[in-house]
VODOGU-632795 format. One record per atom (N, C-alpha, C, O, CB): residue in three letters; x negated, y, z. Coordinates in steps of 0.1 Angstrom, whole numbers, plus 2048, in hexadecimal, padded with zeros to 3 digits. Glycine has a CB too. Layout:
residues N
ALAXYZ;...
END
This chain:
residues 208
MET1B0975DFB;MET1B2984DFC;MET1A498BDFB;MET1A4997DFE;MET1BA988E0A;GLN198985DF7;GLN19098FDF0;GLN18B98CDE2;GLN18098DDDD;GLN185992DF7;SER198989DDD;SER196989DCB;SER198996DC7;SER19199CDBF;SER1A297FDC3;LEU1A199BDCC;LEU1AA9A6DC7;LEU1A09B3DC5;LEU19F9BADBB;LEU1B89A9DD3;PRO1979B5DD4;PRO1909C0DD2;PRO1839BCDCC;PRO17B9C5DC9;PRO1909C7DDE;HIS17E9AFDC9;HIS1749ACDBC;HIS1789B1DAE;HIS1709B8DA8;HIS17399EDBB;VAL1839ADDAA;VAL1899AED9F;VAL1899BDD9D;VAL1859C2D93;VAL1979A6DA0;LEU1909C7DA9;LEU18F9D5DA5;LEU1819DBDA6;LEU1809E7DA2;LEU1979DCDAE;ASP1779D5DAA;ASP16C9D9DAB;ASP1629D8D9D;ASP1599E0D9A;ASP1689D2DB6;LEU1689CDD99;LEU1609CBD8B;LEU16B9D4D7F;LEU1679D5D74;LEU15E9B7D86;LEU1759D7D82;LEU17B9DDD78;LEU1779EBD7D;LEU1719F0D73;LEU18A9DAD76;GLY1769F4D86;GLY1719FCD8C;GLY1609FED84;GLY15CA09D7E;GLY1729F8D9B;THR1599F3D84;THR14B9F5D7B;THR14E9F7D6C;THR148A00D65;THR1419E7D7C;PHE1589EFD68;PHE15B9F3D57;PHE15FA00D55;PHE15BA06D4B;PHE1659EBD50;VAL168A06D5E;VAL16EA16D5A;VAL164A21D5D;VAL164A2BD56;VAL17CA1AD62;PHE15CA1FD66;PHE152A29D69;PHE145A24D5F;PHE13EA2DD59;PHE14DA28D7C;ALA142A18D5C;ALA13BA16D51;ALA13FA1ED46;ALA136A26D42;ALA13BA09D4E;LEU14BA1ED40;LEU150A24D35;LEU14FA33D35;LEU14CA3AD2B;LEU15DA1FD33;SER152A37D44;SER14EA47D42;SER143A4BD43;SER142A57D42;SER153A4FD49;GLY136A43D46;GLY12AA45D44;GLY126A44D37;GLY121A4ED32;GLY122A3FD4B;GLY127A38D2F;GLY128A37D22;GLY12AA45D19;GLY121A4AD13;GLY132A2FD20;MET138A4AD1B;MET13FA55D12;MET137A62D16;MET133A6BD0E;MET151A56D15;ALA133A62D26;ALA129A6BD25;ALA11EA70D1E;ALA11EA7CD1B;ALA124A6AD2B;GLY114A67D1A;GLY10BA60D17;GLY10DA64D06;GLY106A6CCFF;GLY10CA51D1E;VAL118A5ED01;VAL11BA5ECF3;VAL11EA6BCF1;VAL117A6ECE8;VAL126A55CEE;LYS127A78CF7;LYS127A84CF7;LYS11CA8CCF7;LYS11CA98CF4;LYS12EA87CFE;ARG110A85CFC;ARG104A8FCFF;ARG0F9A86CF3;ARG0EDA87CF2;ARG0FEA8FD14;ARG101A7FCEC;ARG0F8A7BCDF;ARG0ECA73CE2;ARG0E2A74CDB;ARG0F4A88CD6;LEU0ECA6CCEE;LEU0E0A63CF2;LEU0E1A55CEC;LEU0EBA4FCE9;LEU0E0A61D02;ASP0D3A51CEB;ASP0D1A44CE2;ASP0D9A37CEA;ASP0E1A38CF3;ASP0BFA40CE1;LEU0D5A2ECE4;LEU0DEA20CE8;LEU0D5A20CF8;LEU0DCA20D02;LEU0DBA0ECDC;PHE0CAA1FCF8;PHE0C7A1ED05;PHE0CBA27D11;PHE0CEA22D1C;PHE0BCA1ED05;GLY0CCA32D0D;GLY0D0A3DD16;GLY0E1A39D1B;GLY0E5A39D27;GLY0CFA4DD0C;VAL0E7A36D11;VAL0F8A36D14;VAL0F9A27D1E;VAL104A25D24;VAL103A35D00;ILE0F0A1FD1F;ILE0F0A13D24;ILE0EDA15D31;ILE0F3A0ED39;ILE0E8A0BD1E;VAL0E3A1ED35;VAL0DCA24D40;VAL0E9A2BD48;VAL0EFA27D52;VAL0CEA2FD3B;LEU0ECA34D42;LEU0F8A3CD48;LEU102A35D4C;LEU107A38D57;LEU0FDA45D40;SER107A26D42;SER113A1FD47;SER111A1BD55;SER118A1ED5F;SER117A12D3F;PHE103A13D54;PHE0FFA0CD5E;PHE0FFA15D6D;PHE102A10D78;PHE0F2A07D59;ALA0FAA22D6B;ALA0F7A28D78;ALA105A2CD7C;ALA108A2BD88;ALA0ECA35D78;ALA10DA32D72;ALA11CA37D75;ALA125A28D7D;ALA12CA28D87;ALA124A3CD62;ALA121A1FD77;ALA12AA13D7E;ALA122A0CD8B;ALA128A07D95;ALA12DA06D72;THR116A0ED89;THR112A03D97;THR10AA0FDA2;THR104A0ADAC;THR1039F3D90;ALA10AA19DA1;ALA102A24DAD;ALA107A25DB4;ALA101A27DBE;ALA0FEA30DAB;GLY115A26DB5;GLY11AA27DC5;GLY11BA1ADCD;GLY118A1ADD9;GLY129A2DDC6;GLY11EA0DDC5;GLY11CA02DCB;GLY111A01DD2;GLY111A00DDF;GLY11C9F9DC3;ILE105A02DCA;ILE0F79FCDCF;ILE0F7A04DD8;ILE0F39FEDE3;ILE0EA9FDDC6;ALA0FAA11DDA;ALA0F4A19DE8;ALA0FDA16DF2;ALA0F9A17DFE;ALA0F3A29DE8;ARG10AA13DEE;ARG110A0DDFB;ARG10A9FFE00;ARG1059FFE0B;ARG120A0ADFA;ASP10A9F6DF9;ASP1029E8DFC;ASP0F79E9E04;ASP0F59E3E0F;ASP0FE9E2DF1;VAL0EF9F1DFE;VAL0E39F7E07;VAL0E59FFE14;VAL0DC9FFE1D;VAL0DCA00DFF;LEU0EEA04E15;LEU0F2A08E23;LEU0F79FFE2D;LEU0F39FEE38;LEU0FAA11E21;ILE1029F9E28;ILE1029EFE30;ILE0FA9E1E34;ILE0FE9D8E3C;ILE10B9ECE2E;GLY0F09E1E2D;GLY0E69D4E2D;GLY0EE9C8E22;GLY0EF9BCE26;GLY0E59CDE40;ALA0F19CBE18;ALA0F69C0E11;ALA0EA9C2E04;ALA0EC9C8DF9;ALA10A9C1E0D;ILE0DE9BAE0A;ILE0D49B8DFD;ILE0D09ACDF9;ILE0CC9A4E01;ILE0C89BFDFE;PRO0D19AADEC;PRO0D09B4DE4;PRO0DB9B8DDF;PRO0E49B0DDE;PRO0C89B3DDD;PRO0DD9C6DD9;PRO0EB9CDDD7;PRO0F39C2DCF;PRO0ED9B9DC9;PRO0EA9DCDCD;GLU0FB9C2DCE;GLU1069B9DC2;GLU1059C0DB8;GLU1069B8DAE;GLU1169B7DC4;GLY1049CEDB4;GLY1039D0DA6;GLY0F89CDD9F;GLY0F99CAD93;GLY1039DCDA5;LEU0EE9CCDA6;LEU0E39C1DA0;LEU0E09B2D9F;LEU0DA9ABD97;LEU0D99C4DA5;ASN0E79AFDAA;ASN0E79A1DAB;ASN0EF997DA8;ASN0EE98BDA9;ASN0E599EDB6;ASN0FB9A1DA4;ASN106997D9C;ASN10899AD8C;ASN10E9A4D86;ASN116998DA3;TRP103992D87;TRP100993D77;TRP10F998D70;TRP11099DD65;TRP0FA980D6F;ARG11B996D78;ARG12999DD71;ARG12A9A9D76;ARG1369AED74;ARG137997D74;TYR1229B0D7C;TYR1229BFD7C;TYR1199C6D71;TYR11C9D0D6B;TYR11D9C3D8A;VAL10D9BED71;VAL1059C3D67;VAL10B9C3D5A;VAL10B9CCD52;VAL0F89BBD67;ALA1129B5D59;ALA1169AED46;ALA1239BCD45;ALA1259C2D3A;ALA120994D45;VAL12A9BED51;VAL1389C6D4C;VAL1329D7D4B;VAL1379DED42;VAL1469C4D5A;SER12A9DCD53;SER1239E7D50;SER11C9EBD41;SER11E9F5D3B;SER11B9E6D58;LEU1129DFD3F;LEU10D9E0D31;LEU1189DFD27;LEU11A9E8D1E;LEU1039D5D2E;GLY1219D3D28;GLY12C9D5D1F;GLY1339E1D1E;GLY1339E7D14;GLY1369CBD22;ALA1379E5D26;ALA13C9F4D23;ALA1349FDD1D;ALA139A02D13;ALA1409FAD2F;GLY126A01D1F;GLY11DA07D19;GLY11CA03D0C;GLY11AA0DD05;GLY113A07D1F;LEU11C9F8D04;LEU11D9F4CF9;LEU12A9FACF3;LEU128A03CEA;LEU11C9E7CF8;VAL1369F7CF6;VAL13F9FACF2;VAL144A09CEF;VAL14BA0CCE5;VAL1439F4CF9;THR13DA13CF9;THR13DA20CF9;THR135A26CED;THR139A2FCE5;THR137A22D06;PHE129A1ECED;PHE120A22CE1;PHE126A1FCD4;PHE12AA28CCC;PHE112A1ACE1;PHE128A13CD2;PHE12FA0FCC4;PHE139A13CBD;PHE13AA15CB1;PHE134A05CC4;PHE143A16CCC;PHE153A17CC7;PHE158A25CCE;PHE161A24CD5;PHE15DA08CCD;PRO153A30CCD;PRO155A3ACDA;PRO162A40CD2;PRO169A47CDA;PRO147A48CDE;ALA166A3FCC6;ALA172A45CC2;ALA17FA3DCCA;ALA188A42CD1;ALA173A44CAF;ARG17BA30CC9;ARG189A27CCF;ARG18BA2BCDC;ARG196A2CCE1;ARG187A16CCE;VAL17EA2CCE4;VAL17FA2ECF2;VAL186A3BCF3;VAL18FA3CCFA;VAL172A2CCF9;THR182A47CED;THR187A54CF0;THR199A56CEB;THR1A2A5ECEF;THR17DA5ECE6;ARG198A4CCE2;ARG1A9A4ACDF;ARG1AFA45CE7;ARG1BAA4BCE8;ARG1ADA44CD4;ARG1AEA39CEE;ARG1B7A30CF5;ARG1B5A39D07;ARG1BFA38D0E;ARG1B0A1DCF3;TRP1A7A40D0B;TRP1A7A45D16;TRP1A3A4FD18;TRP199A50D12;TRP1A3A3FD1D;ASN1A6A5AD20;ASN19FA68D1D;ASN196A64D2D;ASN199A60D39;ASN1ACA7AD1C;PRO18AA67D26;PRO17DA65D31;PRO182A6BD3D;PRO181A65D47;PRO16DA6DD2D;VAL186A77D3D;VAL185A81D4A;VAL190A7CD53;VAL18FA7CD5F;VAL186A92D47;LEU19CA77D4C;LEU1AAA79D55;LEU1AAA69D58;LEU1AEA66D63;LEU1BAA7FD4B;LEU1A5A5ED4F;LEU1A8A51D54;LEU19DA4ED59;LEU19CA4ED65;LEU1ACA47D4C;LEU191A4BD52;LEU185A40D54;LEU181A46D63;LEU182A3FD6D;LEU176A41D46;ASP17DA52D63;ASP178A5AD71;ASP181A55D7C;ASP17DA4CD84;ASP179A6BD71;ALA18DA5BD7B;ALA195A57D84;ALA19AA4BD88;ALA19FA4AD93;ALA19BA5DD82;ALA199A41D7E;ALA19CA35D7F;ALA18FA2DD8B;ALA190A27D96;ALA19CA2ED6E;GLY186A31D84;GLY17AA2CD8C;GLY179A30D96;GLY177A27D9F;GLY16EA2DD87;LEU17AA3DD9C;LEU17BA43DAA;LEU186A3BDB2;LEU183A37DBD;LEU180A52DA9;ALA18FA39DAE;ALA199A35DB7;ALA195A23DB8;ALA196A1DDC3;ALA1AAA3ADB0;LEU191A1EDAF;LEU18DA0DDB2;LEU180A0DDB8;LEU17EA01DBD;LEU18BA03DA4;PHE176A15DBA;PHE16BA14DC1;PHE16DA1CDCF;PHE164A19DD7;PHE15FA19DB7;ALA175A23DD3;ALA17BA2BDDE;ALA17EA1EDE7;ALA176A1BDF0;ALA189A35DDA;VAL189A16DE3;VAL18EA0EDE9;VAL1839FDDEA;VAL1819F7DF4;VAL19BA0EDE2;THR17F9FBDE0;THR1769EEDE2;THR16B9F5DE8;THR1699EEDF1;THR1729E5DD4;GLY1649FDDE9;GLY158A05DF1;GLY15CA02E01;GLY1559FCE0A;GLY157A18DED;ALA16BA09E02;ALA16DA04E0F;ALA1719F8E15;ALA16F9F5E21;ALA174A0AE13;HIS1769F2E0E;HIS1789E1E11;HIS16C9DAE15;HIS16B9D4E20;HIS17D9D9E03;LYS1619DBE0B;LYS1549D4E0E;LYS14E9DAE1A;LYS14A9D4E24;LYS14A9D5E03;ALA14F9E5E19;ALA1489EBE2B;ALA14F9E7E36;ALA14B9E6E41;ALA1479FCE2F;LEU15C9E5E33;LEU1649E0E41;LEU15D9CFE42;LEU1599CBE4D;LEU1799E0E3D;LEU15D9C8E38;LEU1589BBE37;LEU14C9BAE3E;LEU14A9B0E46;LEU1569B8E2A;TYR1439C3E3C;TYR1369C5E44;TYR1349C9E54;TYR12A9C8E5B;TYR1309D0E3C;GLY1409CCE56;GLY1449CFE65;GLY1409DCE6B;GLY13D9DDE77;GLY13D9C5E6C;VAL1409E7E62;VAL13D9F7E63;VAL1489FAE6B;VAL1519F2E6C;VAL13CA00E54;ASN14AA08E71;ASN153A10E79;ASN15CA12E6E;ASN15AA0FE62;ASN14DA1CE80;PRO16AA18E74;PRO172A1AE66;PRO16EA29E61;PRO16FA2AE55;PRO184A1AE69;VAL169A32E68;VAL163A3CE64;VAL15AA3DE5A;VAL15BA46E51;VAL15EA3FE6D;THR14EA33E5A;THR141A2EE50;THR148A2AE43;THR146A2FE38;THR137A20E57;ALA152A20E47;ALA158A19E3A;ALA160A21E32;ALA162A1EE26;ALA161A0EE3E;THR166A2CE38;THR16DA36E31;THR160A41E24;THR160A45E19;THR175A41E41;LEU157A40E30;LEU14DA4DE26;LEU145A44E1A;LEU141A48E0F;LEU13DA56E33;LEU143A36E20;LEU13FA2EE17;LEU144A2AE0A;LEU13DA28E00;LEU13EA24E1C;GLY151A2AE0C;GLY15EA2AE00;GLY15DA36DFA;GLY15DA35DED;GLY16FA29E06;MET15BA42DFE;MET15DA4EDF5;MET14AA4DDF0;MET147A54DE6;MET164A5FDFF;LEU13FA46DF7;LEU135A48DED;LEU134A3CDE2;LEU12CA3CDD9;LEU129A4ADF5;THR13CA32DE5;THR13CA29DDB;THR146A31DCF;THR142A2FDC3;THR141A1ADE0;ALA14EA36DD0;ALA155A3FDC4;ALA14BA48DBE;ALA147A47DB3;ALA162A4ADC9;ILE148A4FDC6;ILE141A5CDC1;ILE130A5BDBB;ILE12BA62DB3;ILE141A68DCE;GLY12BA50DC1;GLY11BA4EDC0;GLY118A4DDB0;GLY110A54DAB;GLY115A3FDC9;GLY11FA44DA9;GLY11DA44D9B;GLY11AA51D95;GLY110A55D90;GLY128A3ED96;GLY12BA56D95;GLY12CA63D91;GLY120A6ED8F;GLY11DA74D85;GLY135A68D98;MET11AA6FD9C;MET114A77DA3;MET105A77D99;MET100A80D92;MET114A72DB3;VAL102A66D9C;VAL0F6A61D92;VAL0F9A66D84;VAL0F1A6FD7F;VAL0F5A50D90;ARG102A62D7E;ARG104A64D6F;ARG102A75D6B;ARG0FEA79D60;ARG115A5FD6A;ASP107A7DD75;ASP108A8BD71;ASP0F8A8FD75;ASP0F0A95D6D;ASP114A94D7A;ILE0F5A8CD7E;ILE0E5A8FD82;ILE0DDA8CD73;ILE0D9A95D6C;ILE0DEA83D91;LEU0DCA7FD70;LEU0D6A79D66;LEU0D7A84D57;LEU0CDA87D50;LEU0DEA6AD64;LEU0E7A89D54;LEU0E8A94D4C;LEU0E4AA0D4E;LEU0E5AA8D45;LEU0F2A95D4A;ALA0DDAA4D5D;ALA0D9AB1D5D;ALA0E2ABAD5E;ALA0E1AC6D5C;ALA0D2AB3D52;GLN0EFAB4D63;GLN0FAABFD68;GLN0FFABED74;GLN0FBAB3D79;GLN105AC1D60;THR107AC5D7B;THR10DAC9D88;THR119ABDD8C;THR124ABED88;THR114AD8D87;PRO113AB2D93;PRO121AA9D97;PRO12BAADD98;PRO12FAB6D9F;PRO121AA3DA1;THR134AA5D8E;THR141AA8D8E;THR145AA9DA1;THR14BAB1DA7;THR149A9AD84;VAL13FA9DDA8;VAL145AA0DB6;VAL146AAFDBD;VAL14EAB4DC6;VAL13DA97DBF;LEU13CAB4DB7;LEU138AC0DC0;LEU144ACDDBB;LEU147AD7DC2;LEU125AC5DBB;GLN149ACBDAE;GLN14DAD7DA9;GLN15EAD4DA3;GLN164ADDD9F;GLN141ADDD9D;ALA164AC6DA4;ALA16FAC3D9E;ALA17AAC2DA7;ALA178AC3DB4;ALA16DAB9D98;GLU185AC0DA1;GLU192AC2DAC;GLU193AB6DB3;GLU196AABDAE;GLU1A2AC5DA5;LEU192AB7DBF;LEU195AAFDC7;LEU18FA9EDC7;LEU196A94DC9;LEU1A1AB0DC6;TYR182A9FDC4;TYR17EA91DBD;TYR178A88DCB;TYR179A7CDCB;TYR171A94DB0;ALA171A8FDD6;ALA16CA89DDE;ALA177A84DE6;ALA177A78DEA;ALA163A90DE3;VAL180A8FDE8;VAL18BA91DF1;VAL197A83DED;VAL19CA7CDF6;VAL191AA3DED;ALA199A83DDF;ALA1A0A78DDD;ALA19AA69DDE;ALA1A1A5FDDE;ALA1A5A7ADD0;ALA18DA69DDE;ALA185A59DE1;ALA189A59DF0;ALA192A52DF5;ALA170A58DDF;LEU183A63DF6;LEU189A63E07;LEU195A5FE0B;LEU193A59E16;LEU18BA70E0D;LEU19FA5FE08;LEU1ADA5CE04;LEU1AEA4EE02;LEU1B4A47E0A;LEU1B1A64DF7;GLY1A9A4BDF8;GLY1ACA3DDF5;GLY1A6A31DFE;GLY1ACA27E02;GLY1A6A3BDE8;ALA194A37E01;ALA190A2DE0E;ALA198A2DE17;ALA19AA22E1D;ALA185A2EE14;GLY19EA3AE1C;GLY1A2A3CE2A;GLY1B2A33E29;GLY1B8A30E34;GLY1A3A50E30;VAL1B6A30E22;VAL1C3A29E23;VAL1C1A1CE20;VAL1CBA15E22;VAL1CDA2DE1A;VAL1B4A15E1B;VAL1AEA08E20;VAL1AAA05E2E;VAL1AD9FBE35;VAL1A4A07E19;VAL1A3A0FE30;VAL1A1A0EE3F;VAL1AAA0DE4A;VAL1AAA04E53;VAL19DA18E43;ILE1B4A17E47;ILE1C0A1AE54;ILE1C9A0FE52;ILE1D0A0CE5B;ILE1CCA2AE52;GLY1C9A05E45;GLY1CF9FAE45;GLY1C89EDE4B;GLY1CF9E4E51;GLY1D39F9E39;ASN1B89EDE4A;ASN1B59E3E52;ASN1B59E7E60;ASN1B39DDE68;ASN1A99DEE4F;ILE1B69F2E66;ILE1B99F3E75;ILE1C59EEE7A;ILE1C79E8E84;ILE1B99FFE7B;LEU1D09F4E6E;LEU1DE9EDE72;LEU1E09DEE6E;LEU1EB9DAE6D;LEU1E99F4E6D;GLN1D79D7E6C;GLN1D79CBE66;GLN1E49C5E5C;GLN1EA9BBE5C;GLN1D49C3E71;LEU1E39D2E53;LEU1ED9D1E48;LEU1E79C9E3D;LEU1DB9C8E3C;LEU1F39DFE42;PRO1F29C3E34;PRO1E99BCE29;PRO1E09C1E20;PRO1E29C9E17;PRO1F09B5E21;SER1D49BAE21;SER1C79C1E17;SER1C99C1E09;SER1C09C7E03;SER1B99B9E18;ASN1D09BDE02;ASN1D49BEDF5;ASN1DD9C8DF4;ASN1DD9CDDE9;ASN1DA9B1DF0;ALA1E49CDDFC;ALA1F09D6DFD;ALA1EB9E5DFD;ALA1F09EDDF6;ALA1F89D4E0B;THR1E09E8E05;THR1DC9F3E0B;THR1D39F3E00;THR1D59FDDFA;THR1D89F4E1B;THR1C99EBDFA;THR1BF9EDDEF;THR1CB9F4DE6;THR1CAA01DE7;THR1B89DDDE9;LEU1D29EFDDF;LEU1DA9F3DD6;LEU1DEA03DD6;LEU1DCA0CDCD;LEU1E59EADD8;VAL1E7A02DE5;VAL1EDA0FDE8;VAL1E1A1ADE7;VAL1E3A24DE0;VAL1F4A0EDF8;GLY1D6A19DED;GLY1CBA1FDED;GLY1C7A23DDF;GLY1C8A2FDDD;GLY1C2A17DF3;ALA1C2A1BDD6;ALA1BAA1CDC9;ALA1C8A26DC6;ALA1C4A31DC4;ALA1B5A0CDBD;GLY1D6A25DC4;GLY1E2A2CDBD;GLY1DFA39DC3;GLY1DBA41DBA;GLY1F2A25DC1;LEU1E0A3EDD0;LEU1DFA47DD5;LEU1D3A52DD0;LEU1D2A5EDCD;LEU1E0A42DE0;CYS1CAA49DD0;CYS1BBA54DCC;CYS1BBA56DBD;CYS1B6A5FDB7;CYS1AAA4EDD1;PHE1C0A4EDBA;PHE1C2A4CDA3;PHE1CDA5EDA4;PHE1C9A69DA0;PHE1D5A34D98;SER1D7A5BDAB;SER1E2A67DAA;SER1DBA70DAB;SER1D6A77DA1;SER1EDA68DB4;LEU1D8A73DB7;LEU1D4A7FDBE;LEU1C9A88DB5;LEU1C9A94DB2;LEU1CDA7BDCC;ARG1BEA7EDB1;ARG1B7A82DA6;ARG1BDA88D9B;ARG1BBA94D98;ARG1B1A79DA3;ILE1C3A81D93;ILE1CCA84D88;ILE1D2A92D8C;ILE1CEA9CD87;ILE1D6A79D86;VAL1DCA8FD95;VAL1E3A9ED94;VAL1DDAABD99;VAL1E2AB6D97;VAL1F0A9DD9C;ALA1D1AA7DA0;ALA1C9AB4DA4;ALA1C1AB9D96;ALA1BDAC4D95;ALA1BEAB0DB2;ILE1BEAB1D8D;ILE1B8AB5D7F;ILE1C5ABDD75;ILE1C5AC8D70;ILE1B2AA6D76;ARG1CDAB5D75;ARG1D9ABED70;ARG1DEACCD75;ARG1E1AD5D6E;ARG1E4AB6D71;ARG1DEACDD85;ARG1E5AD8D8C;ARG1D7ADDD8D;ARG1D8AE8D92;ARG1EFAD5D99;ASN1C9ADAD8A;ASN1BEAE2D90;ASN1BEAE6DA0;ASN1BCAF1DA4;ASN1BCAEFD87;TRP1C2ADBDA6;TRP1BEADCDB6;TRP1B2ADADB6;TRP1ACAD1DB0;TRP1C4AD3DC1;ARG1ABAE4DBE;ARG19EAE0DC3;ARG19EAE8DD2;ARG1A7AEDDD9;ARG191AE7DB8;LEU18FAE6DD5;LEU18DAE7DE5;LEU188AF7DE2;LEU184AFBDD6;LEU180AD9DEE;PRO188AFCDEA;PRO182B0FDE9;PRO176B0EDE4;PRO170B03DE5;PRO180B18DF8;ILE170B19DDE;ILE162B16DD5;ILE15EB25DDC;ILE163B2FDE0;ILE165B15DBF;ALA151B20DDC;ALA148B29DE2;ALA146B33DD9;ALA145B31DCD;ALA13BB23DE6;ARG145B41DE0;ARG142B4EDD9;ARG138B58DE0;ARG139B5EDEB;ARG150B55DD7;ALA12EB58DD7;ALA121B5FDDD;ALA128B6FDD9;ALA12EB73DCF;ALA10FB5ADD5;ASP123B75DE6;ASP125B84DE5;ASP11BB8FDDA;ASP10FB8EDDB;ASP122B89DF4;ASP11FB97DD1;ASP11CB9BDC9;ASP10DBA4DD0;ASP10FBA8DDB;ASP127BA2DC2;PRO102BA6DCC;PRO0F7BACDD1;PRO0FBBBADD2;PRO101BBFDC9;PRO0ECBA9DCA;PRO0F7BC3DDF;PRO0FCBD2DDE;PRO0F2BD7DD5;PRO0E8BD2DD2;PRO0FBBDBDEC;ASP0F9BE4DD0;ASP0F3BEBDC4;ASP0E8BF5DCD;ASP0E9BF9DD9;ASP100BF5DB9;LYS0DDBF7DC2;LYS0D0BFBDC5;LYS0D3C08DC4;LYS0CAC10DC6;LYS0C4BF5DBC;
END
């Protein structure tokens, strides 16, 4: 029962690492910079979650598979960027796929450590958005989660499905796949139809 979340977690690590690497390539960073962005995008959210639930040392640092997957993805994007962009649109697929995979696996791991349902949902969201936030901060730009179309909301939906399924004692693998699918679908539809939360608007200063 634990194998599917682990596989999805590694897959999420790979696709988020690709998105981080592509962001570095677009900014024309050197090899080290691209690899740093790949690793940060792939592991920052999971590391933050593990620290909060007491899973020390964090698996993103302690498990060689996560390090190898993120570094490998960074090398792929650095040496073969054209192939990555030709096969996957970094915005529509990589980021949305990583968001969905990390939302459900983050919530699943939080539940395994005995946190309450609300906290597990929030930690699932944190796992999903944390890497992207660190990636954007390292590039000195406003994090996508603060301005994009239903980004964190989609992660909350995916994590929430996993948590509700656990409460209702539904099959874990089924709820994990459904949660990931709903999160991914909502994110893609929101991008294409420009669905977003209300945006803050500052009043114009009065004329003097």
